N, C-alpha and C positions, 0 to 999 in steps of 0.2 A: 601487495600484489602488483604485478606489472600491468601496464596498459593492455587493453584488448588488442589482439593481433589480426591483421588482415591475411587470412590464409588462402592458399590456392583452393579452388572449389572442392576438389576431392578430399583435401584434409579437413576443410570446414564441415563437409558432409559426414565424414567419419566421426569427428568430435561431437556433432549434434546427435548422431545415432548412438553414441556411447562407445567407449573403447577402453582397453586396459593395457598396461605396460608391465613388463617383467624387468624390474630394476635390480641390478646387482648392488645391494646395499653394502657399503664398506663398514668396517669397524670404526666406531667413533660417534657419528651422528645417530640420533634416534630415528625410529621409523617415521615419526611425525615430521621431523625435519626434512627427511628425504622426500616424503610426500609433498611437503610444502614447496620444495625445489621443483618438483615435477609440475605442480600447479602453476607456479610463477613462470616457468619456462614456456608453458603452453598458453599463458595469459588467460587462465580460467578462474572463475570465482571459487570453485570447490574441487577437491580431489580427496580420495579416501583410500586406505590400505586395508588389506585383509591378512591377519596373522602377524601380530607385532613381534619384531625382533628387538632384543635388548641392544643398547648402544655398542656393547663389545662383541656382538654377534654379527656375522656377515651372511650374505646369501640372497636367495630369491625373495623379493618383496613385491607382491601383487599390488599395483596401484590402479585404481579405477577412476574414470572421469565421465561426466554426463550420466546417462542412464545406466552405465556400468556400475554405479554406486548401489543400484538395487540388487546387483548380483553378489555383493559381499557375503550375504548369508550362504549362498551356494558355494562360493570359494572356500568358506570356512568349514564346509563338510568334507573337503578333500583331505586325505591323509598327507602328512608332511614327512619328508625324508631329510635326515641330517647326517653329517660326518662330525664326530666329536672326539676330542682327546680327553680322557679321564685320567687323572693323576691319583694313584693309590698312596695312602700315607704310611704303608708298611708292606712287608713281604707277604705275598700270597702265591701259592703254587698254581701252575697252569691248570691243573685239573679242577681246582677249587674255583678259579676264575671262569672256566668253561661251564661248570655246573651252575654257578650263580647267574651267568648270562642267560642260560636256558630257562632258569626259573623266573626271569623278569620278562618273559614273552607272554602275551595275553593280558587280561584285565589286571591292573595294579592299582593300589590305593596311593594317592599322592596328596601332599600338603604343599600348596604353592609357596615359593620362596618368600622370605621376609620382605624383599624389595620388589614384590610383584604388584601389578596394577589392579589385582582382583582381591576380593575378600578371602582371607586365609581359612578356608574350610576344606576338610578332607573330602576328596572326590575320587571317582574311579575313572581311569583312562586306559585305553587299550593300546598296548605296544604290539604292533603286527609282526615286527621282525627286529631282532637285536643281534648283530653279527660282529664278532671280533675280527678285524682286518689285519692288525699287526700288534705286536707287543714289544716294548723296549724297556725292560725293567719295570718300574712303577707306572709307566705310561701305556695306556690302552687306547688304540685307535679303533673306534667302533662306528658302525653304521646303524642308524636307528630309523625305522619307519613306524610312525605312530599316529594315533588319532589326533586331530586338531585339538589344541589346548593342553597337550602333554608338556610337562616341564622337564626338559632334558637335564637341566641343572639339578633338579630334585632327583632324577634317575641316577645321576653320578653319585650323589651323596648316599642314596639308599643302597646302591650297589656296593659302595665302600663299607657301609654298615653291615650288610649281609656277609661280607668277607671278614668282618671283624677287625678291619684295619683302618677304616675311614677312607674318604676320598672326596674329590671335588672335580668339577668340570674345568679343564684348563683352557679349552678352545672349542668353539662351535660354529658350524656353517650349515645353513639350510641349502640343500642341493636339489630338492624336488618339492613341488606342491601339486598333488594329484597327477594329471598327465603332463605337467610342465616341468622341465628339468633345466639344468644349467646351460644347455645348448641354446636356449632362447633368451637368456638374460643379457642385459646391457648395462654398462656403468652410466652414471648420470652425465659424465662428460660426453659420451657418445650421443646421448639424447640431445644435449646442448648443440653439438655439431650438426645433428640432423635437423634441428629447428632452424639453425642459421642457414643451412642450405635450402630448406623449404621456403624461407623468406626471400631467398634469392631466385626462386622459381624452379627449384629442383626438389619436389616433394617425395620422390620415390622412397628414399631411406626412412623418412619419418613415417610414411604410410606403413612400411614394413614393421615398424615398432609399435604402431597403434593397432593392437589385435582386436578384431571384431568380437562382439559379445557371443556369437554363435560358438566360438571355440570353448566357451565355458558351458553354456546351457545344453549343447548337444552331447555332453558327457552324462546327462541324466536321461531317464526314460521319457519318451515323447508321447503325449496323448494328442492325437489329431482329431479336430472337431469340425462339425458342419458349420456352414456360414451363419446360420441362425444362432447357434450356440456361441460362435465367436463374437457376435454382436453383444450377446448378454454378458459374456466374460469381460469384454472390453469396457462395459459400463459398470463393472464391479460385482457382477453376480458370480456365485460359485458354479461349478460345472455339474450339470445333471446328466444322468446316464444316457438319455435319448440323444444327446448331442455328440457322442463319441463315434468317430469313424473307425479308428484303429489305434493300436499302441505299438511302439517301436520294439519293445522287449519286455519280458515279464518283470513285474515289481510286486512288492508286498504292500499291504495297507500300512500307512505311516511313512512311506517313502516320499522323497521329494521328487516331483515330476515337473516337466515343462509342457504347458498347454500351447499347441501350435495350430495354425490354420492349415487347410488342405494345400495351400501354396507354400507351406514351410516357414511362415512368419511367426515369431514368438509373440504370443498373446500375454501369457502370465506364467508364473511359477506358483506352486502350492503343494499341499500335502494330500496324498492319495487317501481317500476314505474307504476304498475297497481295493482288493488286490487286482492285478491286471485282468484276470479272467472274468471277474465280476464286473469290472468297470466297462469292459468292451461288450458285455452281454446284457447289462442292466438297462431296462427301458425307462425306469423312473427312479427318483431319489437322487441324492447328491453323491457324486463319485470323487470330486476333487474340491478341496477347500482352497480356493485361490487367494493367495496372500499379497502378491505384487503384480500389478498390471504394467505392461511395457509399451502399450500402444496408445495413440490419441483416440479417445472414444468418438470424437467427431468423424473419424474415418469409417466408423461402423454404425450406420443408421439403425436405430432400434427397429426390430422386425416384429416385436410382440405387441406393439400398439396398433389399435384399429386405425385404418386410414380414414381421412376425413371424407364425409359424404360429398358427392358431386353436387354442385348447385342445382336446385330444381329449376326447370324451365319456367319462364314467366308467361302466364296465360295472355292471350291476345287482349290488348286494351288494358292490361294490368299495370 
């Protein structure tokens, strides 16, 4: 790791608050290697990525630093969008291809590839959309929007088998992660240039690449809480019904939510134990199982402890 960097105050503040970068990963290096480059360029002890891309796959790689590392589970909930080239191993008529593609939308069983980093167990993944963009003989250019954890390489093989001719993935690029698309990604060389300019006293470009955490957590339902409840959550408690002021939009029990103060500061993220209508109306009982706290508890003095008694007056001559 490189030596710590003396950053302009605004950059130092953004890094301490946590930030994420959308890196355009090239083909060749692993996701881990690209993340290490980001870490070293920023002179930080740690960085992490969400959604591993194989070395021969390019596209959006979400890299988090500081408190943004706690947001990785939220980023992993976003669907991913890909452009892929699938090579069929034999002749297949257009109508058969169209029919097979339509059948692969929705929940599908997948077995991870042999060279995957996870245990090879059959699992269900949801393909939200699978669209044929172009065809040139055995080459199919497709767009895939799928649940996080879907193996597009496996999809290509399974599609070829369904057509009875076999197939494999020729090329793959990730072009979207939830609300983020290619318009926001930057190559690692541009990050290096922005870091150099920031060290020379021009931090504007680097600040633009260091996205604040709110760009992620505001994509989830917000549960606004009273100050007393905020103090309890900051100290590790789950959220009780009496502490809820409002919710930003409807959600079901089991949904991931962000717990925020009345001033709009992120306190924690967690799992809703009630749906939104119950959570906002319930006066007692737990409504959110808070899993990750993002604030310094010292900033939220506990309000549930009894205050110390005032010293009793000393009697005259005592």
